[in-house]
Backbone as JSON, one array per atom type, in Angstrom:
{
  "sequence": "MSAVTDVIRDSLGTREYSLVLVGNKSDCRDNERQVSWAEGHRLAASFRIRCSFLETSAKKGDNVNGIFPQLGRDVLKLRWLMQQRREQTEKVTAADQTANHLPVKRPPRWKTWTWEWFHGRTVGRKTSVA",
  "N": [[2.5, -31.0, 3.66], [4.44, -29.95, 5.29], [6.71, -31.31, 4.62], [7.39, -30.14, 2.21], [8.08, -27.53, 3.0], [10.26, -28.19, 4.58], [12.07, -29.14, 2.66], [12.48, -26.79, 1.18], [13.56, -25.15, 3.18], [15.9, -26.59, 3.76], [17.27, -26.38, 1.33], [17.75, -23.65, 1.07], [19.12, -22.95, 3.34], [20.48, -20.81, 5.77], [19.65, -18.43, 4.76], [17.25, -15.8, 4.41], [13.9, -15.88, 3.23], [10.94, -15.6, 1.18], [7.64, -16.82, 0.73], [4.93, -17.61, -1.48], [1.92, -19.04, -1.19], [-0.15, -20.62, -3.4], [-3.44, -21.12, -4.23], [-5.41, -22.9, -6.48], [-8.24, -22.92, -8.74], [-10.23, -21.14, -7.83], [-12.61, -20.45, -8.86], [-14.47, -22.4, -8.43], [-17.43, -23.64, -6.76], [-18.13, -23.49, -3.22], [-18.84, -26.04, -2.18], [-17.65, -27.71, -4.02], [-14.99, -27.46, -3.72], [-11.76, -28.64, -2.71], [-10.07, -27.61, -0.85], [-10.72, -25.04, 1.33], [-10.81, -21.38, 1.26], [-10.21, -20.38, 3.78], [-8.86, -22.55, 4.97], [-6.58, -22.69, 3.36], [-5.44, -20.19, 3.91], [-4.96, -20.5, 6.66], [-3.09, -22.58, 6.52], [-0.95, -21.31, 5.2], [-0.32, -19.45, 7.16], [0.52, -21.15, 9.14], [3.06, -22.03, 8.53], [6.48, -21.8, 9.48], [7.71, -19.69, 8.42], [7.86, -16.67, 6.43], [4.97, -16.35, 4.65], [2.67, -15.82, 2.12], [-0.78, -15.99, 1.06], [-2.63, -16.71, -1.81], [-5.46, -16.99, -3.96], [-6.24, -18.37, -7.11], [-7.68, -18.46, -10.41], [-7.26, -20.31, -13.09], [-8.9, -20.83, -15.17], [-10.69, -18.63, -15.4], [-8.84, -16.63, -15.26], [-8.48, -15.15, -13.03], [-6.71, -13.31, -10.65], [-4.26, -14.36, -11.46], [-2.28, -12.75, -12.53], [-1.59, -11.45, -10.25], [0.13, -12.85, -8.64], [2.99, -12.66, -8.99], [3.51, -9.85, -8.52], [2.76, -9.82, -5.79], [4.64, -11.56, -4.67], [6.92, -10.07, -5.26], [6.44, -7.76, -3.67], [6.58, -8.97, -1.16], [9.25, -9.82, -1.15], [10.6, -7.35, -1.33], [9.75, -6.2, 1.09], [10.9, -8.0, 2.88], [13.59, -7.58, 2.29], [13.83, -4.91, 3.11], [13.3, -5.21, 5.87], [15.51, -6.78, 6.58], [17.56, -4.96, 6.07], [16.96, -3.01, 8.0], [17.41, -4.54, 10.31], [20.15, -5.04, 10.01], [21.2, -2.42, 10.18], [20.43, -1.79, 12.79], [21.94, -3.66, 14.22], [24.5, -2.74, 13.59], [24.43, -0.25, 14.88], [24.21, -1.04, 17.56], [26.58, -2.47, 17.85], [28.46, -0.43, 17.37], [27.86, 1.23, 19.54], [28.57, -0.45, 21.65], [31.32, -0.64, 21.19], [32.17, 2.0, 21.56], [31.47, 2.31, 24.22], [33.19, 0.55, 25.46], [35.65, 1.64, 24.91], [36.05, 4.23, 26.05], [37.22, 7.53, 25.88], [39.8, 8.96, 27.9], [38.95, 11.51, 30.02], [40.3, 14.54, 29.75], [41.52, 17.74, 30.77], [41.38, 20.51, 28.51], [44.38, 21.37, 26.76], [45.12, 24.1, 26.65], [44.04, 25.08, 28.95], [45.61, 23.9, 30.93], [48.04, 25.03, 30.34], [47.66, 27.74, 30.71], [46.56, 28.15, 33.19], [47.94, 28.94, 35.54], [48.66, 31.54, 34.86], [46.16, 32.82, 34.54], [45.26, 32.75, 37.14], [47.1, 34.23, 38.44], [49.38, 33.16, 39.49], [52.67, 32.08, 40.01], [54.4, 29.43, 39.83], [57.3, 28.03, 40.97], [58.75, 29.87, 39.59], [60.89, 32.57, 39.44], [60.4, 35.86, 40.18], [61.45, 39.03, 39.33], [61.76, 41.8, 41.3], [61.75, 45.16, 40.97]],
  "CA": [[3.06, -29.71, 3.29], [5.64, -29.65, 6.07], [7.85, -31.86, 3.87], [7.75, -29.13, 1.21], [8.8, -26.45, 3.67], [11.56, -28.72, 5.01], [12.94, -29.16, 1.47], [12.82, -25.39, 0.89], [14.45, -24.68, 4.25], [17.2, -27.25, 3.6], [17.97, -25.89, 0.13], [18.15, -22.25, 1.23], [20.01, -22.8, 4.49], [20.17, -19.75, 6.74], [19.16, -17.22, 4.09], [15.83, -15.53, 4.62], [13.17, -15.94, 1.98], [9.51, -15.38, 1.27], [6.87, -17.75, -0.09], [3.53, -17.33, -1.77], [1.15, -20.26, -1.37], [-1.18, -20.3, -4.39], [-4.5, -22.1, -4.39], [-6.04, -22.77, -7.8], [-9.67, -23.25, -8.85], [-11.05, -20.26, -6.99], [-13.9, -20.28, -9.53], [-15.38, -23.48, -8.02], [-18.3, -23.36, -5.62], [-17.56, -23.95, -1.95], [-19.03, -27.48, -1.98], [-16.81, -28.43, -4.98], [-13.58, -27.22, -3.37], [-11.08, -29.59, -1.84], [-9.49, -26.8, 0.21], [-11.39, -23.74, 1.39], [-9.91, -20.24, 1.37], [-9.78, -20.28, 5.18], [-7.85, -23.58, 5.21], [-5.35, -22.26, 2.68], [-4.88, -19.08, 4.67], [-4.42, -21.07, 7.9], [-1.89, -23.33, 6.18], [0.12, -20.34, 4.94], [0.05, -18.85, 8.45], [1.12, -22.16, 10.02], [4.48, -22.2, 8.21], [7.34, -21.03, 10.38], [8.4, -18.72, 7.58], [6.98, -15.66, 5.84], [4.24, -16.98, 3.56], [1.39, -15.19, 1.76], [-1.7, -16.92, 0.41], [-3.48, -16.16, -2.87], [-6.24, -17.95, -4.74], [-6.33, -18.0, -8.52], [-8.49, -19.28, -11.31], [-6.65, -20.35, -14.41], [-10.01, -20.86, -16.12], [-11.16, -17.26, -15.59], [-7.71, -15.71, -15.26], [-8.55, -14.32, -11.82], [-5.57, -13.21, -9.73], [-3.05, -14.99, -11.99], [-1.27, -11.7, -12.65], [-1.3, -10.9, -8.93], [1.08, -13.69, -7.91], [4.35, -12.13, -9.02], [3.61, -8.6, -7.74], [2.7, -10.15, -4.36], [5.95, -12.1, -4.32], [7.84, -8.94, -5.3], [6.21, -6.96, -2.46], [7.11, -9.71, -0.01], [10.72, -9.79, -1.22], [11.04, -6.0, -0.97], [9.52, -6.03, 2.53], [11.92, -8.79, 3.55], [14.87, -6.88, 2.1], [13.78, -3.72, 3.98], [13.45, -5.67, 7.25], [16.89, -7.21, 6.77], [18.37, -3.74, 6.14], [16.71, -2.43, 9.32], [18.1, -5.38, 11.28], [21.58, -4.82, 9.85], [21.5, -1.09, 10.72], [20.29, -1.86, 14.25], [23.11, -4.39, 14.7], [25.65, -1.85, 13.48], [24.32, 0.76, 15.94], [24.51, -1.68, 18.84], [28.01, -2.77, 17.84], [29.18, 0.84, 17.54], [27.65, 1.68, 20.92], [29.4, -1.3, 22.51], [32.72, -0.29, 21.0], [32.45, 3.3, 22.21], [31.36, 2.12, 25.67], [34.39, -0.15, 25.92], [36.84, 2.44, 24.65], [35.77, 5.63, 26.34], [38.46, 8.28, 26.03], [40.05, 9.54, 29.22], [38.58, 12.92, 29.96], [41.4, 15.41, 30.18], [41.23, 19.15, 30.5], [42.06, 20.99, 27.31], [45.76, 21.78, 27.03], [45.26, 25.54, 26.89], [43.74, 25.35, 30.35], [46.76, 23.54, 31.76], [49.14, 25.95, 30.05], [47.36, 29.11, 31.11], [45.9, 28.18, 34.49], [48.7, 29.77, 36.48], [48.6, 32.94, 34.43], [44.84, 33.35, 34.85], [45.1, 32.87, 38.58], [48.15, 35.11, 38.96], [50.36, 32.41, 40.25], [53.89, 31.67, 39.33], [54.95, 28.33, 40.61], [58.66, 27.67, 40.59], [59.37, 30.93, 38.8], [61.36, 33.73, 40.22], [60.07, 37.15, 39.57], [62.34, 40.09, 39.81], [61.06, 43.0, 41.74], [62.68, 46.27, 40.79]],
  "C": [[4.31, -29.38, 4.1], [6.87, -30.22, 5.39], [8.33, -30.86, 2.82], [8.54, -28.01, 1.87], [10.16, -26.92, 4.18], [12.54, -28.75, 3.85], [13.4, -27.74, 1.13], [13.82, -24.88, 1.92], [15.84, -25.3, 4.11], [17.97, -26.69, 2.42], [18.46, -24.46, 0.29], [19.07, -22.02, 2.42], [19.55, -21.69, 5.4], [19.66, -18.48, 6.09], [17.67, -17.04, 4.35], [15.13, -15.46, 3.27], [11.69, -15.72, 2.26], [8.81, -16.37, 0.34], [5.48, -17.19, -0.36], [2.87, -18.67, -2.03], [-0.02, -19.91, -2.27], [-2.17, -21.45, -4.46], [-5.2, -21.84, -5.72], [-7.51, -23.18, -7.69], [-10.53, -22.41, -7.92], [-12.43, -20.03, -7.61], [-14.9, -21.36, -9.14], [-16.25, -23.02, -6.86], [-17.7, -23.99, -4.37], [-17.71, -25.46, -1.75], [-18.18, -28.32, -2.95], [-15.32, -28.32, -4.63], [-13.03, -28.36, -2.52], [-10.46, -28.87, -0.64], [-10.18, -25.44, 0.19], [-10.35, -22.62, 1.48], [-9.35, -20.15, 2.79], [-8.71, -21.33, 5.5], [-6.52, -23.22, 4.56], [-4.66, -21.14, 3.43], [-4.26, -19.58, 5.98], [-3.13, -21.84, 7.64], [-0.71, -22.39, 5.93], [0.6, -19.72, 6.25], [0.76, -19.85, 9.36], [2.59, -22.42, 9.71], [5.29, -21.34, 9.15], [8.15, -20.01, 9.62], [7.39, -17.72, 7.06], [6.3, -16.28, 4.62], [2.91, -16.25, 3.35], [0.51, -16.24, 1.09], [-2.55, -16.17, -0.6], [-4.26, -17.29, -3.51], [-6.34, -17.44, -6.16], [-7.34, -18.88, -9.23], [-7.85, -19.21, -12.68], [-7.74, -20.3, -15.49], [-10.49, -19.45, -16.44], [-10.03, -16.25, -15.68], [-7.69, -14.8, -14.04], [-7.27, -14.45, -10.99], [-4.29, -13.89, -10.22], [-1.94, -13.95, -12.09], [-0.9, -11.09, -11.3], [-0.24, -11.68, -8.16], [2.46, -13.04, -7.84], [4.47, -10.75, -8.36], [3.57, -8.85, -6.23], [4.05, -10.68, -3.89], [6.99, -10.98, -4.3], [7.69, -8.05, -4.08], [6.79, -7.65, -1.23], [8.63, -9.69, 0.02], [11.24, -8.42, -0.82], [10.85, -5.73, 0.53], [10.58, -6.79, 3.32], [13.28, -8.12, 3.46], [14.93, -5.65, 3.01], [13.98, -4.13, 5.44], [14.88, -6.11, 7.54], [17.82, -6.0, 6.88], [18.2, -3.06, 7.5], [17.45, -3.21, 10.4], [19.6, -5.16, 11.23], [21.99, -3.46, 10.45], [21.42, -1.09, 12.24], [21.49, -2.58, 14.85], [24.34, -3.52, 14.67], [25.62, -0.78, 14.58], [24.69, 0.17, 17.29], [26.0, -1.98, 18.94], [28.83, -1.5, 18.05], [29.04, 1.36, 18.96], [28.49, 0.86, 21.89], [30.87, -0.92, 22.4], [33.05, 1.04, 21.68], [32.35, 3.18, 23.72], [32.6, 1.45, 26.23], [35.64, 0.69, 25.8], [36.56, 3.92, 24.88], [37.09, 6.38, 26.5], [38.58, 8.84, 27.45], [39.76, 11.03, 29.11], [39.7, 13.75, 30.56], [41.0, 16.86, 29.94], [41.94, 19.58, 29.23], [43.43, 21.55, 27.67], [45.88, 23.26, 27.32], [44.95, 25.89, 28.33], [44.92, 24.99, 31.24], [47.92, 24.5, 31.54], [48.9, 27.33, 30.66], [46.76, 29.23, 32.5], [46.64, 29.11, 35.45], [48.6, 31.24, 36.12], [47.26, 33.57, 34.78], [44.66, 33.58, 36.34], [46.21, 33.68, 39.24], [49.19, 34.39, 39.77], [51.56, 32.11, 39.38], [54.54, 30.62, 40.21], [56.34, 28.02, 40.09], [59.35, 28.72, 39.76], [59.79, 32.06, 39.73], [60.99, 34.99, 39.47], [60.99, 38.19, 40.16], [61.52, 41.31, 40.16], [62.05, 44.14, 41.65], [62.41, 47.39, 41.72]]
}
């Protein structure tokens, strides 16, 4: 099975994806099965990628209609996680940019223009006393 995941990984490259591992013949008794539910679940969990496990029975029609909704849920969850990661990256990038380019803190201009007047000082100005 690792060869299958290697082929999938090679064909998709760096894009993120989701898999659903489907085991058939869930209608068989445990002693007739070639792979138990626990083994299938362990195999799905052993992949280094997001993989769900479902068992179906084509004979009885059990869980056949559940495959595509499960895959859809996994894709939507993956899309949501990617969006969260993108937003977090943007926040970190914006924080780094603002940290690197902090504005010089200057007093407001009105304070520099009116400081002398408020404090009753006239620097360099001659006042006429009558």
